[in-house]
N, C-alpha and C positions, 0 to 999 in steps of 0.2 A: 261609654259614659266617661266624662272627664273626672280626674282626680278631685278637682274642686267640688264637683256635684256629688261625688260619693261622700266626701267629707261632710258636706251639708246634710245629706240624707241620713248618714250613719251616726251623726251626733257631734260633729265638730262644732256646731252651734245648737242652742236649745231648740227642741222641736215644738216651739210655740210661736211661729211667726204670725204676723198679721196677714190677712188675705192679700194685701198689696205686696208685702215682702215675698210671700210665697209665689205669687204670679211673676214677680221680678226674677226670682231664682229660675223658675221654669223657662221664662223668656230667654235669659242669658244662656241656659243649657241648650235650648233649641237653636241658638245661633250657630252652633258648631256645624261644619259642613257635612259631617257624616250622616246627619239627619236629612240631607237634601240631595241625595244622589239619584233618586228615582221619583217620578211623579207620584206613584202610588204611596211611597213612604211619606212624601210631603202631605198628601191628603190625610193619611192616618194621623200624622203628627198634629196637623191642624185641628182634626176632630178631637184628639186627646187633650189638646191645650184648652179647647172650649169646654170640655167636660170637667177638667180640673178647675177651670175658672169658676164655673157654676157651683162646683162642690165647695170651693173655698168661700164663695159668697154666702152659701147656705150655712156654712159652719161658723161664720163670723160671730153670731150670737148664740152658738150652741155651748153646752157645758164642756168642761175639759175633756171628759172621756170621749165625747163625740168628736172633739177637735183632734184628739190623738188618733182616733179611727180614721179620720180624714187624712191625716199625715201618712198612715199606713197605706191607704189607697194611693196617695201621691207617690210613695216609694215604689209600689207595684207598677204604677203607670210609667215611672221613670225607667224601671228595669225593662219594661216592655219596649220602650223607645230604644234602649241600648240593643236589645235583641233585634229589632227591626233594622237598626243601623248596621249591625254585623251581617245581616242577610243581604243588605244593599251592597256592602263592600264585597261579599263573595260573588254576588251576581255581576258586579262591575269587573272583577278579576276574570270571571268566566267569559265575559264578553270580549276581553282583550287577548284571549289565548290565540296562539298562532294557528291559523286555519290552513294547514298545508294540504296539497293535493295528494302527493305521494307519501306513503308511510314508510316505515323501516322494513317493510316486507320485501324480500327479494323475489321479484316476479317479472316476467317479460311482458312486453306490450301484447304479444300474441295470446298469452295466458289470460291477461286481464280482459282482452276482447272476447275470448271464448267464455269467460265467466259472465260478462255482460250479456252476451247473446243467450246463454242458458237462462239467466234471470229474466230476460225479456220474454223468452218462450214460455216461462213458467208464470208469467203475469206479475213478477216482482219488479215493477217499473222503476221504483226508486233505486234499487240495487243496480239495475241495468244502467241507469243514467250515471250513477256514481262511478261504477267500474268502467263504463264507456268513456267518461272524461279522463279517468286515470289511464286508460289504455291509450287514448289520444295523446296525453302528456308523455307517457313513457315512450311511445313510438317516435315522437319528435325529439326526445332525448337520445334515443338510439340512432336517429338520423343525423344528429349533430345540430339540429335547429334550435334546441333548447339546452341550456347548461344543466348539468347533472346536479341539481340543487334540491334534495329531498324536502327541505323546509319551504319551498316556494308555494305561495298561495295561489288560488285560482285566478285572482286579479293579476298577480305577477305573471302567471302563465299566459293569460289573455293578452297582456301588454306585449310580451315577447313574441308571441305568435302573430299578433296583429301587425307587428313590424315586419315579420318574416313573410307573412301572407296578407298583404294589404287588402286584397279583394274579399278575403274571408274574415276580416277583422270584426265585422258586426256579428257574424255567426259565432265566432270564437268568444266574443264578449257575452253573448246570450247564453252560450254553453256554460261559461264560468259562473254566471249568476244563477243558472239552474242548479249547478253543482252545489254552490253555497246554500241555496234555499232548501234543497233536499237534505243534504248531509248535516248542515249546521242549523238550519232554520226548521228542520223536522217537518217540512211540507211534503205532501204527496206529489208524485210525478205521474204524468199520463204516459200512455204508450207512445203517443206522437212525440212527446218531449224526449223520451229515452231514445226513440228512433232517430230523432234529429241529431243527437249527439253522436250516435254511431255513424250516421251518414256524414257528419262533419269529419269524423276520424278517417273515413274512406276518402273524402275529398282532399284532405290535407295529405294523406298517404300518396295520393296520385299526383300531388303538386310537385313542382320542381323549383 
């Protein structure tokens, strides 16, 4: 919530605006971009604006006590808008976090591959796919086909390997998308999808 809005709500001006003035305050406050970072937030803000407008129209001919109660409701709604905006900002920051393939864990490609195969045998297909793509990436780093860049994303890995292995570029790109969708999109993986990533690791390992 802006400083100006807080000043208005907390007493910088008398708490007895006309319905038109109150709606104007709310409209100006809702123009700030933090209220429009997500479609869901926009819908909630629009609904709240309609409710406040109806409440102010109803309070136009009400006694002073009812008008004061209406302003308290207005304050609570404005605070709710500020909370929604803060949630939207946190979600936006989370969506821009670096989505790297390899972590700070010191582990060989062979160990990652063994971990992936164990997960696949145990029916943990998502873990098998993630560790399989990490094994693929680590193996290509060990072979010198990829730079040793721990912060590289799946998209960056796919671009580099697509250039090194043009015939497998489509499969590498598909593997990278599966990796992101499972690890960061929290989508389930099938046995076939996990198996396809392990097969791609074998194919690239055999390539020259």
